[in-house]
Structures are given as C-alpha cells and as structure tokens.
PDB file of N, CA, C, O and CB in Angstrom:
ATOM      1  N   MET A   1     145.243  10.637 -19.633  1.00  0.00           N
ATOM      2  CA  MET A   1     144.752  11.477 -20.481  1.00  0.00           C
ATOM      3  C   MET A   1     143.257  11.164 -21.003  1.00  0.00           C
ATOM      4  O   MET A   1     142.997   9.962 -21.064  1.00  0.00           O
ATOM      5  CB  MET A   1     145.691  11.534 -21.501  1.00  0.00           C
ATOM      6  N   ASP A   2     142.217  12.071 -21.397  1.00  0.00           N
ATOM      7  CA  ASP A   2     140.711  11.130 -21.389  1.00  0.00           C
ATOM      8  C   ASP A   2     140.918  11.496 -22.809  1.00  0.00           C
ATOM      9  O   ASP A   2     141.837  12.128 -23.329  1.00  0.00           O
ATOM     10  CB  ASP A   2     138.966  11.643 -20.409  1.00  0.00           C
ATOM     11  N   ASP A   3     139.805  10.929 -23.346  1.00  0.00           N
ATOM     12  CA  ASP A   3     138.957  10.367 -24.884  1.00  0.00           C
ATOM     13  C   ASP A   3     138.939  12.105 -25.443  1.00  0.00           C
ATOM     14  O   ASP A   3     139.500  12.373 -26.505  1.00  0.00           O
ATOM     15  CB  ASP A   3     136.744   9.368 -24.590  1.00  0.00           C
ATOM     16  N   HIS A   4     138.326  13.087 -24.717  1.00  0.00           N
ATOM     17  CA  HIS A   4     138.334  14.254 -25.387  1.00  0.00           C
ATOM     18  C   HIS A   4     139.751  14.919 -25.980  1.00  0.00           C
ATOM     19  O   HIS A   4     139.941  15.396 -27.099  1.00  0.00           O
ATOM     20  CB  HIS A   4     137.718  15.108 -24.487  1.00  0.00           C
ATOM     21  N   GLU A   5     140.576  14.805 -24.986  1.00  0.00           N
ATOM     22  CA  GLU A   5     141.850  15.183 -25.060  1.00  0.00           C
ATOM     23  C   GLU A   5     142.844  14.232 -26.285  1.00  0.00           C
ATOM     24  O   GLU A   5     143.559  14.720 -27.160  1.00  0.00           O
ATOM     25  CB  GLU A   5     142.347  15.046 -23.515  1.00  0.00           C
ATOM     26  N   LEU A   6     142.695  13.314 -26.107  1.00  0.00           N
ATOM     27  CA  LEU A   6     143.187  12.448 -27.087  1.00  0.00           C
ATOM     28  C   LEU A   6     142.791  12.552 -28.241  1.00  0.00           C
ATOM     29  O   LEU A   6     143.675  12.657 -29.091  1.00  0.00           O
ATOM     30  CB  LEU A   6     143.040  11.343 -26.850  1.00  0.00           C
ATOM     31  N   ASP A   7     141.497  12.563 -28.658  1.00  0.00           N
ATOM     32  CA  ASP A   7     140.936  13.233 -30.098  1.00  0.00           C
ATOM     33  C   ASP A   7     141.363  14.334 -30.581  1.00  0.00           C
ATOM     34  O   ASP A   7     141.640  14.329 -31.780  1.00  0.00           O
ATOM     35  CB  ASP A   7     139.651  13.536 -30.127  1.00  0.00           C
ATOM     36  N   GLY A   8     141.504  15.311 -29.978  1.00  0.00           N
ATOM     37  CA  GLY A   8     142.063  16.957 -29.912  1.00  0.00           C
ATOM     38  C   GLY A   8     143.403  16.494 -30.490  1.00  0.00           C
ATOM     39  O   GLY A   8     143.666  16.869 -31.633  1.00  0.00           O
ATOM     40  N   LEU A   9     144.312  15.697 -29.816  1.00  0.00           N
ATOM     41  CA  LEU A   9     145.579  15.102 -30.126  1.00  0.00           C
ATOM     42  C   LEU A   9     145.671  14.296 -31.668  1.00  0.00           C
ATOM     43  O   LEU A   9     146.672  14.524 -32.347  1.00  0.00           O
ATOM     44  CB  LEU A   9     145.859  14.078 -28.904  1.00  0.00           C
ATOM     45  N   ARG A  10     144.805  13.526 -32.108  1.00  0.00           N
ATOM     46  CA  ARG A  10     144.648  12.530 -33.200  1.00  0.00           C
ATOM     47  C   ARG A  10     144.436  13.778 -34.267  1.00  0.00           C
ATOM     48  O   ARG A  10     145.101  13.728 -35.302  1.00  0.00           O
ATOM     49  CB  ARG A  10     143.260  11.252 -33.006  1.00  0.00           C
ATOM     50  N   ALA A  11     143.583  14.840 -34.071  1.00  0.00           N
ATOM     51  CA  ALA A  11     142.888  15.829 -35.063  1.00  0.00           C
ATOM     52  C   ALA A  11     144.259  16.614 -35.430  1.00  0.00           C
ATOM     53  O   ALA A  11     144.551  16.782 -36.614  1.00  0.00           O
ATOM     54  CB  ALA A  11     141.511  16.907 -34.320  1.00  0.00           C
ATOM     55  N   LYS A  12     145.054  17.069 -34.437  1.00  0.00           N
ATOM     56  CA  LYS A  12     146.174  18.122 -34.665  1.00  0.00           C
ATOM     57  C   LYS A  12     147.532  17.216 -35.360  1.00  0.00           C
ATOM     58  O   LYS A  12     148.270  17.666 -36.236  1.00  0.00           O
ATOM     59  CB  LYS A  12     146.623  18.937 -32.995  1.00  0.00           C
ATOM     60  N   LEU A  13     147.639  15.929 -34.769  1.00  0.00           N
ATOM     61  CA  LEU A  13     148.381  15.280 -35.815  1.00  0.00           C
ATOM     62  C   LEU A  13     148.115  14.815 -37.321  1.00  0.00           C
ATOM     63  O   LEU A  13     148.974  14.464 -38.130  1.00  0.00           O
ATOM     64  CB  LEU A  13     148.661  14.351 -35.294  1.00  0.00           C
ATOM     65  N   GLU A  14     146.688  14.892 -37.522  1.00  0.00           N
ATOM     66  CA  GLU A  14     146.289  14.524 -38.911  1.00  0.00           C
ATOM     67  C   GLU A  14     146.407  15.762 -39.875  1.00  0.00           C
ATOM     68  O   GLU A  14     146.396  15.798 -41.106  1.00  0.00           O
ATOM     69  CB  GLU A  14     144.788  13.965 -38.917  1.00  0.00           C
ATOM     70  N   GLU A  15     146.543  16.934 -38.789  1.00  0.00           N
ATOM     71  CA  GLU A  15     146.464  18.370 -39.737  1.00  0.00           C
ATOM     72  C   GLU A  15     147.980  18.216 -39.511  1.00  0.00           C
ATOM     73  O   GLU A  15     148.272  18.362 -40.698  1.00  0.00           O
ATOM     74  CB  GLU A  15     145.497  20.097 -39.135  1.00  0.00           C
ATOM     75  N   LEU A  16     148.887  18.077 -39.055  1.00  0.00           N
ATOM     76  CA  LEU A  16     150.518  18.625 -39.086  1.00  0.00           C
ATOM     77  C   LEU A  16     151.168  17.476 -40.169  1.00  0.00           C
ATOM     78  O   LEU A  16     152.167  17.735 -40.840  1.00  0.00           O
ATOM     79  CB  LEU A  16     151.459  18.541 -37.218  1.00  0.00           C
ATOM     80  N   ARG A  17     150.364  16.006 -40.248  1.00  0.00           N
ATOM     81  CA  ARG A  17     150.669  15.535 -41.283  1.00  0.00           C
ATOM     82  C   ARG A  17     150.596  15.358 -42.424  1.00  0.00           C
ATOM     83  O   ARG A  17     151.268  14.659 -43.183  1.00  0.00           O
ATOM     84  CB  ARG A  17     150.674  15.117 -41.202  1.00  0.00           C
ATOM     85  N   THR A  18     149.291  16.361 -42.665  1.00  0.00           N
ATOM     86  CA  THR A  18     148.678  16.655 -44.039  1.00  0.00           C
ATOM     87  C   THR A  18     149.156  17.769 -44.608  1.00  0.00           C
ATOM     88  O   THR A  18     149.104  17.889 -45.832  1.00  0.00           O
ATOM     89  CB  THR A  18     147.276  16.806 -44.031  1.00  0.00           C
ATOM     90  N   GLU A  19     149.878  19.088 -43.531  1.00  0.00           N
ATOM     91  CA  GLU A  19     150.851  19.943 -44.105  1.00  0.00           C
ATOM     92  C   GLU A  19     152.333  19.265 -44.499  1.00  0.00           C
ATOM     93  O   GLU A  19     153.075  19.483 -45.458  1.00  0.00           O
ATOM     94  CB  GLU A  19     151.025  21.067 -43.094  1.00  0.00           C
ATOM     95  N   HIS A  20     152.453  18.354 -43.363  1.00  0.00           N
ATOM     96  CA  HIS A  20     154.212  17.893 -43.619  1.00  0.00           C
ATOM     97  C   HIS A  20     154.017  17.369 -45.474  1.00  0.00           C
ATOM     98  O   HIS A  20     154.743  17.866 -46.336  1.00  0.00           O
ATOM     99  CB  HIS A  20     154.896  15.984 -42.171  1.00  0.00           C
ATOM    100  N   ARG A  21     153.408  16.781 -45.661  1.00  0.00           N
ATOM    101  CA  ARG A  21     153.145  15.732 -46.985  1.00  0.00           C
ATOM    102  C   ARG A  21     152.819  16.874 -47.947  1.00  0.00           C
ATOM    103  O   ARG A  21     153.452  16.737 -48.994  1.00  0.00           O
ATOM    104  CB  ARG A  21     151.702  14.414 -46.842  1.00  0.00           C
ATOM    105  N   ASP A  22     151.941  18.087 -47.928  1.00  0.00           N
ATOM    106  CA  ASP A  22     152.021  19.044 -48.610  1.00  0.00           C
ATOM    107  C   ASP A  22     153.425  19.563 -49.167  1.00  0.00           C
ATOM    108  O   ASP A  22     153.774  19.850 -50.312  1.00  0.00           O
ATOM    109  CB  ASP A  22     151.411  19.838 -47.938  1.00  0.00           C
ATOM    110  N   LEU A  23     154.020  19.580 -48.105  1.00  0.00           N
ATOM    111  CA  LEU A  23     154.983  20.707 -48.204  1.00  0.00           C
ATOM    112  C   LEU A  23     155.915  19.607 -49.022  1.00  0.00           C
ATOM    113  O   LEU A  23     156.345  20.076 -50.076  1.00  0.00           O
ATOM    114  CB  LEU A  23     155.627  21.537 -46.590  1.00  0.00           C
ATOM    115  N   ASP A  24     156.282  18.362 -48.779  1.00  0.00           N
ATOM    116  CA  ASP A  24     156.728  17.692 -49.420  1.00  0.00           C
ATOM    117  C   ASP A  24     156.402  17.438 -50.982  1.00  0.00           C
ATOM    118  O   ASP A  24     157.141  16.917 -51.817  1.00  0.00           O
ATOM    119  CB  ASP A  24     156.644  16.922 -48.746  1.00  0.00           C
ATOM    120  N   ALA A  25     155.315  17.859 -51.122  1.00  0.00           N
ATOM    121  CA  ALA A  25     155.117  17.858 -52.767  1.00  0.00           C
ATOM    122  C   ALA A  25     155.529  19.348 -53.212  1.00  0.00           C
ATOM    123  O   ALA A  25     156.085  19.508 -54.299  1.00  0.00           O
ATOM    124  CB  ALA A  25     153.354  17.499 -53.288  1.00  0.00           C
ATOM    125  N   VAL A  26     155.257  20.423 -52.377  1.00  0.00           N
ATOM    126  CA  VAL A  26     155.867  21.323 -53.138  1.00  0.00           C
ATOM    127  C   VAL A  26     156.998  21.690 -53.369  1.00  0.00           C
ATOM    128  O   VAL A  26     157.244  22.546 -54.219  1.00  0.00           O
ATOM    129  CB  VAL A  26     155.560  22.054 -52.983  1.00  0.00           C
ATOM    130  N   ILE A  27     158.066  20.994 -52.512  1.00  0.00           N
ATOM    131  CA  ILE A  27     159.619  20.864 -52.510  1.00  0.00           C
ATOM    132  C   ILE A  27     159.791  20.347 -53.826  1.00  0.00           C
ATOM    133  O   ILE A  27     160.520  20.878 -54.664  1.00  0.00           O
ATOM    134  CB  ILE A  27     160.308  19.879 -51.343  1.00  0.00           C
ATOM    135  N   ALA A  28     159.038  19.183 -54.033  1.00  0.00           N
ATOM    136  CA  ALA A  28     159.400  18.146 -54.988  1.00  0.00           C
ATOM    137  C   ALA A  28     159.417  19.092 -56.588  1.00  0.00           C
ATOM    138  O   ALA A  28     160.279  19.165 -57.464  1.00  0.00           O
ATOM    139  CB  ALA A  28     158.102  16.717 -54.875  1.00  0.00           C
ATOM    140  N   ARG A  29     157.852  19.816 -56.435  1.00  0.00           N
ATOM    141  CA  ARG A  29     157.915  20.475 -57.773  1.00  0.00           C
ATOM    142  C   ARG A  29     158.496  21.885 -58.178  1.00  0.00           C
ATOM    143  O   ARG A  29     158.523  22.477 -59.257  1.00  0.00           O
ATOM    144  CB  ARG A  29     156.691  20.525 -58.143  1.00  0.00           C
ATOM    145  N   ILE A  30     158.889  22.162 -57.087  1.00  0.00           N
ATOM    146  CA  ILE A  30     160.307  23.546 -57.320  1.00  0.00           C
ATOM    147  C   ILE A  30     161.108  22.717 -57.544  1.00  0.00           C
ATOM    148  O   ILE A  30     161.231  22.516 -58.752  1.00  0.00           O
ATOM    149  CB  ILE A  30     160.973  24.704 -55.999  1.00  0.00           C
ATOM    150  N   THR A  31     161.972  21.893 -56.682  1.00  0.00           N
ATOM    151  CA  THR A  31     163.098  21.271 -57.270  1.00  0.00           C
ATOM    152  C   THR A  31     163.247  20.659 -59.055  1.00  0.00           C
ATOM    153  O   THR A  31     164.227  20.250 -59.678  1.00  0.00           O
ATOM    154  CB  THR A  31     163.219  20.128 -56.292  1.00  0.00           C
ATOM    155  N   GLU A  32     162.037  20.808 -59.385  1.00  0.00           N
ATOM    156  CA  GLU A  32     162.220  20.226 -60.732  1.00  0.00           C
ATOM    157  C   GLU A  32     162.403  21.138 -61.679  1.00  0.00           C
ATOM    158  O   GLU A  32     162.881  20.744 -62.743  1.00  0.00           O
ATOM    159  CB  GLU A  32     161.187  19.445 -61.144  1.00  0.00           C
ATOM    160  N   ASN A  33     162.036  22.712 -61.502  1.00  0.00           N
ATOM    161  CA  ASN A  33     162.212  23.645 -62.263  1.00  0.00           C
ATOM    162  C   ASN A  33     163.367  24.651 -61.829  1.00  0.00           C
ATOM    163  O   ASN A  33     163.300  25.312 -60.793  1.00  0.00           O
ATOM    164  CB  ASN A  33     161.004  24.189 -62.405  1.00  0.00           C
ATOM    165  N   MET A  34     164.269  24.693 -62.584  1.00  0.00           N
ATOM    166  CA  MET A  34     165.533  25.062 -62.496  1.00  0.00           C
ATOM    167  C   MET A  34     165.539  26.339 -63.373  1.00  0.00           C
ATOM    168  O   MET A  34     165.176  26.322 -64.549  1.00  0.00           O
ATOM    169  CB  MET A  34     166.503  23.934 -62.910  1.00  0.00           C
ATOM    170  N   PRO A  35     165.938  27.354 -62.781  1.00  0.00           N
ATOM    171  CA  PRO A  35     166.654  27.470 -61.389  1.00  0.00           C
ATOM    172  C   PRO A  35     165.479  27.884 -60.434  1.00  0.00           C
ATOM    173  O   PRO A  35     164.407  28.398 -60.757  1.00  0.00           O
ATOM    174  CB  PRO A  35     167.968  28.663 -61.366  1.00  0.00           C
ATOM    175  N   PHE A  36     165.890  27.573 -59.295  1.00  0.00           N
ATOM    176  CA  PHE A  36     164.776  27.911 -57.992  1.00  0.00           C
ATOM    177  C   PHE A  36     165.304  28.565 -57.057  1.00  0.00           C
ATOM    178  O   PHE A  36     166.529  28.679 -57.077  1.00  0.00           O
ATOM    179  CB  PHE A  36     164.171  26.742 -57.228  1.00  0.00           C
ATOM    180  N   ASP A  37     164.687  29.060 -56.188  1.00  0.00           N
ATOM    181  CA  ASP A  37     165.312  30.191 -54.878  1.00  0.00           C
ATOM    182  C   ASP A  37     165.583  29.015 -53.958  1.00  0.00           C
ATOM    183  O   ASP A  37     164.883  28.060 -53.622  1.00  0.00           O
ATOM    184  CB  ASP A  37     164.015  31.596 -54.023  1.00  0.00           C
ATOM    185  N   MET A  38     166.864  29.397 -53.647  1.00  0.00           N
ATOM    186  CA  MET A  38     167.205  28.645 -52.979  1.00  0.00           C
ATOM    187  C   MET A  38     167.173  29.235 -51.262  1.00  0.00           C
ATOM    188  O   MET A  38     167.574  28.466 -50.388  1.00  0.00           O
ATOM    189  CB  MET A  38     168.398  28.255 -53.632  1.00  0.00           C
ATOM    190  N   ILE A  39     166.781  30.324 -50.970  1.00  0.00           N
ATOM    191  CA  ILE A  39     166.015  30.930 -49.642  1.00  0.00           C
ATOM    192  C   ILE A  39     164.656  29.998 -49.289  1.00  0.00           C
ATOM    193  O   ILE A  39     164.342  29.343 -48.295  1.00  0.00           O
ATOM    194  CB  ILE A  39     165.470  32.672 -49.975  1.00  0.00           C
ATOM    195  N   GLN A  40     164.003  30.256 -50.579  1.00  0.00           N
ATOM    196  CA  GLN A  40     162.498  30.029 -50.215  1.00  0.00           C
ATOM    197  C   GLN A  40     162.728  28.437 -49.987  1.00  0.00           C
ATOM    198  O   GLN A  40     161.963  28.091 -49.087  1.00  0.00           O
ATOM    199  CB  GLN A  40     161.210  30.511 -51.558  1.00  0.00           C
ATOM    200  N   MET A  41     163.611  27.166 -50.533  1.00  0.00           N
ATOM    201  CA  MET A  41     163.669  26.086 -50.420  1.00  0.00           C
ATOM    202  C   MET A  41     164.041  25.980 -49.159  1.00  0.00           C
ATOM    203  O   MET A  41     163.416  25.203 -48.437  1.00  0.00           O
ATOM    204  CB  MET A  41     164.287  25.548 -51.268  1.00  0.00           C
ATOM    205  N   GLN A  42     165.157  26.756 -48.624  1.00  0.00           N
ATOM    206  CA  GLN A  42     165.521  26.272 -47.063  1.00  0.00           C
ATOM    207  C   GLN A  42     164.659  26.597 -45.882  1.00  0.00           C
ATOM    208  O   GLN A  42     164.660  26.016 -44.797  1.00  0.00           O
ATOM    209  CB  GLN A  42     166.821  26.856 -46.642  1.00  0.00           C
ATOM    210  N   ARG A  43     163.732  27.878 -46.355  1.00  0.00           N
ATOM    211  CA  ARG A  43     162.338  27.680 -45.468  1.00  0.00           C
ATOM    212  C   ARG A  43     161.485  26.529 -45.432  1.00  0.00           C
ATOM    213  O   ARG A  43     161.087  25.982 -44.404  1.00  0.00           O
ATOM    214  CB  ARG A  43     161.417  28.602 -45.819  1.00  0.00           C
ATOM    215  N   LEU A  44     161.233  26.201 -46.580  1.00  0.00           N
ATOM    216  CA  LEU A  44     159.989  25.419 -46.800  1.00  0.00           C
ATOM    217  C   LEU A  44     160.639  23.715 -45.939  1.00  0.00           C
ATOM    218  O   LEU A  44     159.891  22.934 -45.351  1.00  0.00           O
ATOM    219  CB  LEU A  44     159.542  25.355 -48.921  1.00  0.00           C
ATOM    220  N   LYS A  45     162.136  23.530 -46.107  1.00  0.00           N
ATOM    221  CA  LYS A  45     162.693  22.466 -45.589  1.00  0.00           C
ATOM    222  C   LYS A  45     162.462  22.673 -44.319  1.00  0.00           C
ATOM    223  O   LYS A  45     162.068  21.679 -43.708  1.00  0.00           O
ATOM    224  CB  LYS A  45     163.985  22.233 -45.904  1.00  0.00           C
ATOM    225  N   LYS A  46     162.644  24.175 -43.396  1.00  0.00           N
ATOM    226  CA  LYS A  46     162.807  24.277 -42.502  1.00  0.00           C
ATOM    227  C   LYS A  46     161.470  23.758 -41.505  1.00  0.00           C
ATOM    228  O   LYS A  46     161.492  23.105 -40.462  1.00  0.00           O
ATOM    229  CB  LYS A  46     163.293  25.407 -42.562  1.00  0.00           C
ATOM    230  N   ARG A  47     160.314  24.328 -42.278  1.00  0.00           N
ATOM    231  CA  ARG A  47     159.350  24.034 -41.671  1.00  0.00           C
ATOM    232  C   ARG A  47     159.181  22.846 -41.911  1.00  0.00           C
ATOM    233  O   ARG A  47     158.592  22.303 -40.977  1.00  0.00           O
ATOM    234  CB  ARG A  47     158.432  24.703 -41.835  1.00  0.00           C
ATOM    235  N   LYS A  48     159.420  22.175 -42.729  1.00  0.00           N
ATOM    236  CA  LYS A  48     158.815  20.661 -42.775  1.00  0.00           C
ATOM    237  C   LYS A  48     159.438  19.726 -41.733  1.00  0.00           C
ATOM    238  O   LYS A  48     158.877  18.792 -41.159  1.00  0.00           O
ATOM    239  CB  LYS A  48     159.078  19.957 -44.243  1.00  0.00           C
ATOM    240  N   LEU A  49     160.849  20.198 -41.580  1.00  0.00           N
ATOM    241  CA  LEU A  49     161.186  19.705 -40.175  1.00  0.00           C
ATOM    242  C   LEU A  49     160.652  19.791 -39.198  1.00  0.00           C
ATOM    243  O   LEU A  49     160.288  18.762 -38.629  1.00  0.00           O
ATOM    244  CB  LEU A  49     162.018  20.008 -39.769  1.00  0.00           C
ATOM    245  N   ALA A  50     160.402  21.091 -38.626  1.00  0.00           N
ATOM    246  CA  ALA A  50     159.681  21.501 -37.895  1.00  0.00           C
ATOM    247  C   ALA A  50     158.266  20.864 -37.548  1.00  0.00           C
ATOM    248  O   ALA A  50     157.861  20.565 -36.425  1.00  0.00           O
ATOM    249  CB  ALA A  50     159.683  22.534 -38.273  1.00  0.00           C
ATOM    250  N   LEU A  51     157.549  20.712 -38.866  1.00  0.00           N
ATOM    251  CA  LEU A  51     156.842  20.028 -38.520  1.00  0.00           C
ATOM    252  C   LEU A  51     156.772  18.379 -38.035  1.00  0.00           C
ATOM    253  O   LEU A  51     155.823  17.859 -37.447  1.00  0.00           O
ATOM    254  CB  LEU A  51     156.341  20.345 -39.238  1.00  0.00           C
ATOM    255  N   LYS A  52     157.992  17.742 -38.432  1.00  0.00           N
ATOM    256  CA  LYS A  52     158.000  16.561 -38.201  1.00  0.00           C
ATOM    257  C   LYS A  52     158.761  16.271 -36.513  1.00  0.00           C
ATOM    258  O   LYS A  52     158.756  15.170 -35.964  1.00  0.00           O
ATOM    259  CB  LYS A  52     158.716  15.954 -39.505  1.00  0.00           C
ATOM    260  N   ASP A  53     159.170  17.122 -36.115  1.00  0.00           N
ATOM    261  CA  ASP A  53     159.384  17.392 -34.656  1.00  0.00           C
ATOM    262  C   ASP A  53     158.079  17.471 -33.997  1.00  0.00           C
ATOM    263  O   ASP A  53     157.867  16.636 -33.118  1.00  0.00           O
ATOM    264  CB  ASP A  53     160.175  18.694 -34.400  1.00  0.00           C
ATOM    265  N   GLN A  54     157.165  18.330 -34.267  1.00  0.00           N
ATOM    266  CA  GLN A  54     155.704  18.440 -33.997  1.00  0.00           C
ATOM    267  C   GLN A  54     155.171  17.175 -33.840  1.00  0.00           C
ATOM    268  O   GLN A  54     154.922  16.880 -32.671  1.00  0.00           O
ATOM    269  CB  GLN A  54     154.954  19.136 -35.040  1.00  0.00           C
ATOM    270  N   ILE A  55     154.961  16.470 -34.551  1.00  0.00           N
ATOM    271  CA  ILE A  55     154.522  15.517 -35.092  1.00  0.00           C
ATOM    272  C   ILE A  55     154.699  13.814 -34.030  1.00  0.00           C
ATOM    273  O   ILE A  55     153.950  12.922 -33.631  1.00  0.00           O
ATOM    274  CB  ILE A  55     155.304  15.682 -36.507  1.00  0.00           C
ATOM    275  N   SER A  56     156.586  14.260 -33.949  1.00  0.00           N
ATOM    276  CA  SER A  56     157.192  13.012 -33.028  1.00  0.00           C
ATOM    277  C   SER A  56     156.572  13.390 -31.501  1.00  0.00           C
ATOM    278  O   SER A  56     156.029  12.545 -30.790  1.00  0.00           O
ATOM    279  CB  SER A  56     159.184  12.971 -33.012  1.00  0.00           C
ATOM    280  N   ARG A  57     156.728  14.643 -31.166  1.00  0.00           N
ATOM    281  CA  ARG A  57     156.127  15.161 -29.722  1.00  0.00           C
ATOM    282  C   ARG A  57     154.688  14.894 -29.348  1.00  0.00           C
ATOM    283  O   ARG A  57     154.320  14.652 -28.199  1.00  0.00           O
ATOM    284  CB  ARG A  57     156.226  16.681 -29.633  1.00  0.00           C
ATOM    285  N   LEU A  58     153.701  14.972 -30.679  1.00  0.00           N
ATOM    286  CA  LEU A  58     152.550  14.608 -30.288  1.00  0.00           C
ATOM    287  C   LEU A  58     152.304  13.222 -29.985  1.00  0.00           C
ATOM    288  O   LEU A  58     151.593  12.826 -29.061  1.00  0.00           O
ATOM    289  CB  LEU A  58     151.778  15.003 -31.106  1.00  0.00           C
ATOM    290  N   GLU A  59     153.120  12.283 -31.065  1.00  0.00           N
ATOM    291  CA  GLU A  59     152.895  10.575 -31.074  1.00  0.00           C
ATOM    292  C   GLU A  59     153.754  10.357 -29.554  1.00  0.00           C
ATOM    293  O   GLU A  59     153.379   9.474 -28.782  1.00  0.00           O
ATOM    294  CB  GLU A  59     153.816   9.527 -32.783  1.00  0.00           C
ATOM    295  N   ASN A  60     154.455  10.887 -29.354  1.00  0.00           N
ATOM    296  CA  ASN A  60     155.063  10.613 -27.710  1.00  0.00           C
ATOM    297  C   ASN A  60     153.934  10.635 -26.964  1.00  0.00           C
ATOM    298  O   ASN A  60     153.301   9.710 -26.455  1.00  0.00           O
ATOM    299  CB  ASN A  60     156.159  11.792 -27.006  1.00  0.00           C
ATOM    300  N   ARG A  61     153.704  12.170 -26.963  1.00  0.00           N
ATOM    301  CA  ARG A  61     152.080  12.487 -26.086  1.00  0.00           C
ATOM    302  C   ARG A  61     151.061  11.352 -25.753  1.00  0.00           C
ATOM    303  O   ARG A  61     150.744  11.014 -24.613  1.00  0.00           O
ATOM    304  CB  ARG A  61     151.067  13.488 -27.031  1.00  0.00           C
ATOM    305  N   MET A  62     150.553  10.766 -27.026  1.00  0.00           N
ATOM    306  CA  MET A  62     149.815   9.754 -27.215  1.00  0.00           C
ATOM    307  C   MET A  62     149.841   8.562 -26.873  1.00  0.00           C
ATOM    308  O   MET A  62     148.914   7.753 -26.906  1.00  0.00           O
ATOM    309  CB  MET A  62     149.716   9.679 -28.035  1.00  0.00           C
ATOM    310  N   ILE A  63     151.524   8.330 -26.335  1.00  0.00           N
ATOM    311  CA  ILE A  63     151.810   6.696 -25.870  1.00  0.00           C
ATOM    312  C   ILE A  63     151.943   7.213 -24.467  1.00  0.00           C
ATOM    313  O   ILE A  63     152.406   8.221 -23.933  1.00  0.00           O
ATOM    314  CB  ILE A  63     153.375   5.685 -26.578  1.00  0.00           C
ATOM    315  N   PRO A  64     151.248   5.921 -24.029  1.00  0.00           N
ATOM    316  CA  PRO A  64     151.068   6.002 -22.478  1.00  0.00           C
ATOM    317  C   PRO A  64     152.153   5.597 -21.595  1.00  0.00           C
ATOM    318  O   PRO A  64     152.552   4.452 -21.806  1.00  0.00           O
ATOM    319  CB  PRO A  64     149.972   5.193 -22.065  1.00  0.00           C
ATOM    320  N   ASP A  65     152.680   6.178 -20.748  1.00  0.00           N
ATOM    321  CA  ASP A  65     153.996   6.366 -20.128  1.00  0.00           C
ATOM    322  C   ASP A  65     153.455   4.816 -19.198  1.00  0.00           C
ATOM    323  O   ASP A  65     152.352   4.751 -18.655  1.00  0.00           O
ATOM    324  CB  ASP A  65     154.375   8.220 -19.147  1.00  0.00           C
ATOM    325  N   ILE A  66     154.465   3.686 -19.178  1.00  0.00           N
ATOM    326  CA  ILE A  66     154.366   2.876 -18.416  1.00  0.00           C
ATOM    327  C   ILE A  66     155.635   2.204 -17.963  1.00  0.00           C
ATOM    328  O   ILE A  66     156.637   1.950 -18.631  1.00  0.00           O
ATOM    329  CB  ILE A  66     153.539   2.189 -18.867  1.00  0.00           C
ATOM    330  N   ILE A  67     155.382   1.963 -16.657  1.00  0.00           N
ATOM    331  CA  ILE A  67     156.589   1.853 -16.027  1.00  0.00           C
ATOM    332  C   ILE A  67     157.121   0.339 -15.574  1.00  0.00           C
ATOM    333  O   ILE A  67     156.948  -0.049 -14.418  1.00  0.00           O
ATOM    334  CB  ILE A  67     156.460   2.733 -14.882  1.00  0.00           C
ATOM    335  N   ALA A  68     157.686  -0.366 -16.433  1.00  0.00           N
ATOM    336  CA  ALA A  68     158.326  -1.525 -16.392  1.00  0.00           C
ATOM    337  C   ALA A  68     158.746  -2.083 -15.238  1.00  0.00           C
ATOM    338  O   ALA A  68     159.337  -3.163 -15.254  1.00  0.00           O
ATOM    339  CB  ALA A  68     159.229  -1.462 -17.069  1.00  0.00           C
TER     340      ALA A  68
END
C-alpha cells in the first residue's frame, strides 16, 4: 500500500469516526427527551453500528499483513 492510498484511508477513517461521534451525541440528546421516536432511534443505532463496522474494516486494512 502506497502513501497516497494510506492517506486516503486515514481521511476516510477520520470522516467515519466523526460521523460515529456525532451520531452518539444525537442519540444521547434524543433519549433525554421523552417520549422519542423508537423507529428513528433504531435507524440511528443501526447506522452507528454500520459505521463502527466500516471503521474496523478500514483499521484492519491499514495494518500490514505480517506472516510470523
């Protein structure tokens, strides 16, 4: 993996982490105000989980494969 590709992965990773953090804040705000829309909450949590999976995949791509 060259430096240009690695820089692109880092930028995408930061973008995903920011969105994940923002969703966390939105979910916290929504749960403070009762009652709240459970369907909206489920969608937000599902999106947050999908972001977490994408973040994990990108982090794994950035770790070089080293055969011991």
